[in-house]
SERO-4910 file (N, C-alpha, C, O; in steps of 0.05 Angstrom, whole numbers):
BEGIN
 pado doro    nc1    nc2    nc3   cac1   cac2   cac3    cc1    cc2    cc3    oc1    oc2    oc3
  Met    A   1985   1658   2367   1961   1670   2358   1968   1680   2326   1953   1688   2308
  Leu    A   1997   1675   2326   1996   1687   2288   2007   1665   2275   2021   1670   2256
  Ala    A   2004   1645   2280   2016   1618   2273   1994   1592   2266   1993   1576   2248
  Lys    A   1980   1596   2287   1955   1586   2296   1927   1596   2289   1920   1619   2294
  Leu    A   1911   1576   2275   1880   1580   2274   1867   1590   2299   1878   1577   2317
  His    A   1850   1605   2308   1830   1607   2325   1852   1613   2357   1842   1612   2380
  Gly    A   1879   1619   2351   1895   1628   2369   1895   1646   2393   1904   1641   2415
  Gly    A   1882   1668   2385   1865   1689   2385   1862   1692   2412   1873   1674   2425
  Gly    A   1851   1710   2424   1837   1718   2460   1801   1726   2456   1782   1733   2471
  Lys    A   1803   1720   2428   1769   1727   2436   1748   1704   2444   1724   1708   2442
  Phe    A   1758   1682   2454   1739   1653   2457   1728   1658   2487   1745   1665   2504
  Gly    A   1704   1656   2495   1697   1659   2530   1701   1684   2536   1718   1696   2523
  Gly    A   1687   1697   2555   1688   1726   2575   1679   1739   2556   1688   1762   2561
  Gly    A   1665   1741   2533   1646   1761   2530   1654   1778   2508   1639   1795   2499
  Ser    A   1686   1775   2494   1706   1786   2487   1694   1804   2456   1701   1825   2446
  Tyr    A   1672   1781   2448   1656   1793   2430   1652   1816   2430   1658   1830   2411
  Asn    A   1640   1826   2451   1627   1857   2462   1646   1878   2445   1638   1900   2439
  Ala    A   1669   1869   2440   1683   1900   2432   1701   1894   2411   1714   1912   2401
  Thr    A   1702   1867   2401   1717   1864   2377   1702   1849   2353   1682   1836   2359
  Gly    A   1712   1850   2325   1704   1848   2302   1721   1834   2300   1743   1838   2312
  Gly    A   1715   1805   2277   1743   1789   2258   1720   1769   2252   1695   1767   2253
  Leu    A   1747   1752   2244   1736   1725   2236   1737   1699   2260   1738   1676   2251
  His    A   1737   1701   2284   1739   1675   2301   1760   1672   2300   1767   1649   2293
  Gly    A   1776   1687   2305   1807   1683   2310   1829   1667   2298   1847   1654   2307
  Val    A   1816   1676   2265   1838   1664   2238   1843   1694   2234   1867   1689   2232
  Gly    A   1841   1726   2231   1849   1739   2216   1881   1742   2217   1892   1744   2195
  Ala    A   1896   1744   2240   1919   1749   2240   1938   1724   2229   1959   1725   2215
  Ser    A   1925   1702   2239   1940   1665   2224   1946   1673   2197   1967   1676   2185
  Val    A   1914   1678   2187   1911   1675   2152   1929   1703   2144   1944   1696   2126
  Val    A   1932   1724   2148   1948   1741   2142   1983   1731   2146   2000   1739   2132
  Asn    A   1984   1725   2153   2014   1705   2160   2019   1686   2142   2040   1685   2129
  Ala    A   1999   1669   2142   2006   1651   2122   1996   1660   2093   1996   1641   2078
  Leu    A   1989   1680   2085   1993   1686   2058   2016   1717   2055   2016   1733   2037
  Ser    A   2028   1716   2072   2053   1734   2069   2075   1723   2060   2081   1701   2068
  Gln    A   2092   1737   2038   2108   1726   2040   2137   1739   2061   2160   1730   2064
  Arg    A   2125   1758   2071   2139   1766   2099   2118   1777   2116   2098   1789   2106
  Leu    A   2123   1772   2149   2106   1790   2166   2127   1795   2184   2147   1781   2188
  Asp    A   2120   1815   2192   2141   1832   2218   2121   1838   2239   2100   1849   2233
  Val    A   2128   1832   2269   2114   1844   2285   2126   1849   2306   2144   1833   2313
  Glu    A   2121   1871   2320   2134   1890   2343   2117   1895   2363   2096   1907   2359
  Val    A   2124   1886   2389   2109   1887   2405   2118   1903   2432   2134   1890   2445
  Asp    A   2111   1928   2444   2119   1941   2466   2104   1937   2484   2080   1939   2479
  Lys    A   2114   1929   2513   2102   1917   2538   2121   1909   2558   2137   1891   2552
  Gly    A   2122   1919   2581   2134   1910   2603   2156   1922   2593   2176   1907   2593
  Gly    A   2163   1952   2581   2186   1967   2584   2209   1951   2557   2233   1959   2554
  Ala    A   2201   1936   2546   2208   1931   2522   2202   1930   2500   2179   1939   2496
  Thr    A   2213   1921   2480   2204   1918   2445   2213   1887   2441   2235   1876   2440
  Trp    A   2191   1880   2439   2196   1854   2423   2183   1844   2398   2159   1848   2394
  Ala    A   2198   1830   2380   2199   1826   2358   2203   1793   2347   2221   1778   2354
  Met    A   2180   1786   2326   2191   1769   2311   2178   1766   2288   2154   1774   2291
  Ser    A   2184   1755   2256   2180   1750   2238   2177   1728   2226   2190   1708   2234
  Phe    A   2159   1728   2203   2158   1693   2192   2143   1701   2169   2124   1717   2164
  Arg    A   2160   1679   2151   2153   1678   2120   2139   1651   2119   2144   1629   2129
  Arg    A   2120   1660   2103   2087   1642   2107   2083   1626   2122   2077   1602   2121
  Gly    A   2088   1642   2139   2070   1625   2168   2090   1615   2192   2084   1614   2216
  Thr    A   2116   1608   2180   2138   1600   2189   2154   1621   2202   2162   1642   2192
  Pro    A   2158   1612   2227   2175   1634   2247   2199   1642   2242   2208   1625   2228
  Gly    A   2212   1655   2244   2247   1651   2231   2255   1688   2231   2241   1706   2240
  Val    A   2279   1691   2220   2298   1720   2226   2299   1719   2195   2293   1700   2181
  Phe    A   2305   1738   2189   2305   1751   2159   2336   1769   2169   2341   1782   2189
  Asp    A   2354   1763   2145   2379   1778   2142   2373   1802   2125   2377   1798   2101
  Gly    A   2363   1831   2132   2368   1837   2110   2323   1851   2113   2304   1842   2125
  Glu    A   2327   1875   2093   2304   1887   2094   2288   1873   2074   2295   1851   2066
  Gly    A   2261   1888   2065   2250   1866   2046   2240   1831   2052   2251   1818   2070
  Pro    A   2223   1823   2038   2219   1793   2029   2237   1780   2020   2243   1756   2025
  Asp    A   2252   1799   2003   2269   1773   1988   2295   1766   2008   2309   1746   2002
  Ala    A   2301   1785   2037   2321   1775   2042   2323   1749   2051   2303   1736   2051
  Pro    A   2352   1736   2063   2359   1711   2065   2337   1706   2096   2332   1724   2112
  Phe    A   2330   1685   2096   2321   1674   2109   2321   1649   2131   2317   1628   2119
  Ser    A   2323   1647   2158   2331   1628   2176   2306   1622   2196   2297   1638   2212
  Ala    A   2297   1596   2191   2276   1581   2213   2284   1593   2247   2307   1591   2256
  Asp    A   2269   1602   2256   2278   1611   2289   2253   1616   2304   2239   1635   2297
  Asp    A   2244   1599   2325   2223   1605   2335   2220   1625   2358   2198   1627   2369
  Thr    A   2244   1640   2366   2250   1650   2390   2237   1686   2381   2239   1699   2360
  Leu    A   2223   1692   2408   2211   1716   2405   2235   1736   2417   2236   1738   2441
  His    A   2249   1748   2406   2272   1773   2414   2268   1801   2421   2255   1815   2406
  Lys    A   2279   1811   2443   2283   1831   2460   2295   1845   2439   2318   1839   2432
  Val    A   2279   1871   2424   2297   1889   2409   2304   1925   2414   2319   1942   2405
  Gly    A   2283   1923   2435   2294   1951   2450   2281   1959   2472   2272   1941   2487
  Lys    A   2278   1980   2478   2276   1990   2510   2252   2012   2501   2254   2026   2481
  Val    A   2227   2014   2519   2203   2029   2515   2201   2038   2548   2209   2025   2568
  Ala    A   2187   2065   2549   2174   2066   2582   2153   2042   2588   2138   2028   2574
  Lys    A   2156   2045   2612   2142   2017   2625   2113   2022   2618   2101   2001   2618
  Lys    A   2102   2037   2613   2067   2039   2611   2062   2038   2582   2039   2034   2575
  Thr    A   2079   2040   2566   2078   2046   2540   2077   2011   2528   2092   1992   2534
  Thr    A   2055   2012   2512   2043   1991   2498   2035   1997   2468   2030   2021   2463
  Gly    A   2034   1976   2447   2030   1976   2424   2038   1952   2404   2055   1935   2412
  Thr    A   2029   1950   2382   2029   1930   2367   2034   1935   2340   2014   1941   2327
  Arg    A   2055   1935   2328   2064   1944   2286   2063   1919   2284   2071   1901   2299
  Val    A   2047   1915   2255   2043   1890   2243   2054   1904   2216   2045   1925   2207
  Arg    A   2077   1888   2202   2085   1901   2169   2081   1866   2153   2087   1844   2163
  Tyr    A   2070   1871   2132   2068   1839   2117   2071   1848   2087   2066   1871   2079
  Trp    A   2079   1827   2070   2078   1836   2045   2063   1806   2033   2070   1782   2036
  Ala    A   2040   1819   2020   2027   1798   2005   2046   1773   1982   2059   1782   1964
  Asp    A   2044   1749   1986   2052   1733   1978   2055   1726   1945   2038   1712   1934
  Pro    A   2070   1734   1935   2064   1734   1900   2062   1707   1884   2060   1703   1860
  Gln    A   2066   1684   1911   2057   1658   1890   2025   1655   1904   2014   1633   1903
  Ile    A   2017   1670   1911   1980   1662   1919   1966   1687   1910   1945   1682   1898
  Phe    A   1972   1716   1912   1958   1728   1894   1968   1745   1869   1987   1761   1867
  Ile    A   1953   1739   1854   1961   1749   1817   1971   1778   1818   1965   1791   1838
  Lys    A   1984   1790   1800   1997   1813   1789   1976   1831   1801   1979   1847   1819
  Thr    A   1954   1825   1784   1944   1853   1783   1923   1861   1817   1910   1881   1821
  Ala    A   1926   1843   1832   1911   1850   1856   1918   1869   1873   1942   1875   1876
  Ala    A   1900   1879   1885   1904   1908   1898   1889   1909   1923   1870   1894   1925
  Phe    A   1896   1925   1945   1884   1926   1957   1864   1956   1965   1875   1977   1958
  Ser    A   1842   1959   1977   1829   1985   1975   1838   2003   1997   1827   2003   2018
  Tyr    A   1854   2017   1993   1862   2038   2016   1844   2049   2031   1846   2048   2056
  Asp    A   1826   2060   2020   1802   2079   2034   1784   2055   2047   1770   2059   2067
  Asp    A   1785   2033   2035   1769   2006   2046   1775   2004   2077   1762   2008   2097
  Leu    A   1810   1995   2069   1821   1994   2094   1824   2010   2114   1826   1999   2136
  Val    A   1824   2036   2111   1818   2070   2133   1799   2062   2137   1797   2058   2161
  Ala    A   1773   2055   2121   1745   2057   2128   1743   2036   2153   1731   2039   2174
  Arg    A   1758   2014   2145   1747   1985   2171   1765   2002   2199   1753   2004   2221
  Ala    A   1788   2010   2197   1800   2018   2222   1793   2037   2232   1804   2042   2253
  Arg    A   1773   2057   2223   1757   2076   2236   1734   2061   2251   1727   2065   2274
  Gln    A   1721   2041   2232   1710   2027   2254   1712   2015   2278   1699   2015   2299
  Thr    A   1737   2001   2266   1748   1983   2300   1755   2005   2313   1750   2000   2337
  Ser    A   1766   2030   2311   1783   2041   2330   1757   2057   2349   1760   2067   2371
  Phe    A   1732   2055   2335   1713   2068   2358   1694   2045   2374   1672   2047   2384
  Leu    A   1716   2020   2372   1703   1998   2391   1714   1995   2408   1702   1983   2426
  Val    A   1745   2004   2413   1763   2000   2432   1771   2033   2440   1778   2048   2422
  Pro    A   1770   2041   2466   1773   2067   2472   1808   2063   2475   1821   2043   2482
  Gly    A   1816   2089   2468   1848   2092   2470   1855   2078   2458   1876   2069   2467
  Leu    A   1845   2064   2425   1864   2061   2414   1873   2069   2386   1856   2074   2369
  Arg    A   1895   2071   2381   1907   2084   2354   1917   2069   2334   1939   2059   2337
  Ile    A   1905   2066   2314   1911   2055   2288   1921   2067   2260   1906   2076   2242
  Val    A   1944   2066   2259   1958   2089   2233   1969   2059   2211   1980   2037   2214
  Ile    A   1957   2076   2188   1957   2047   2158   1979   2069   2150   1980   2092   2158
  Arg    A   1998   2056   2132   2022   2061   2117   2013   2044   2095   2007   2020   2098
  Asp    A   2013   2061   2067   2014   2053   2046   2047   2056   2035   2055   2079   2029
  Glu    A   2066   2031   2031   2085   2036   2024   2100   2023   2002   2124   2020   2002
  Arg    A   2081   2017   1984   2084   2007   1965   2094   2020   1939   2097   2005   1920
  Gly    A   2100   2052   1933   2108   2067   1923   2096   2098   1927   2080   2103   1945
  Pro    A   2107   2117   1907   2099   2146   1919   2071   2148   1906   2065   2137   1885
  Pro    A   2054   2164   1922   2059   2179   1940   2051   2171   1971   2028   2165   1978
  Asp    A   2076   2172   1991   2065   2156   2013   2041   2164   2026   2038   2186   2037
  Arg    A   2023   2142   2026   1999   2157   2038   2002   2144   2067   2013   2123   2072
  His    A   1991   2162   2086   1994   2157   2116   1971   2168   2124   1968   2192   2118
  Arg    A   1954   2156   2137   1935   2169   2151   1924   2158   2191   1917   2135   2197
  Arg    A   1924   2174   2203   1924   2166   2233   1898   2179   2244   1889   2202   2239
  Arg    A   1887   2157   2263   1863   2151   2269   1866   2165   2302   1873   2153   2322
  Pro    A   1862   2181   2301   1866   2194   2337   1850   2176   2356   1830   2163   2351
  Arg    A   1862   2177   2378   1861   2160   2399   1830   2175   2403   1823   2198   2397
  Ser    A   1810   2149   2417   1774   2156   2415   1775   2168   2447   1754   2176   2457
***
């Protein structure tokens, strides 16, 4: 789903009744345009992780987008969680080879979009963290 266009689960079964997006391309496009993208998923009592550089799966040896990278398409089990715990965390760094230095995210627009999405999915909690520099902005949308 992260490395292939239209790889998401929106096709068939009426799932568009409760989702928004660009026809299954969102995550794969963000991945392709990211210098680094890290994903962690809690499911089945475990935390699973995978990282990507410009859409290529692999392992970073250190923090941040400039850490050494080795290609590796293995999903890694990195921890344990309670059996019923589920969730997904995505962290990415926009690729400076693609985006100009003055490009900026609209934090307020991202929060508004997250709020809209959270109303569509009961029980969903979305956390947006802007860690680009002080002050650290952090907003949580409570579960619906």
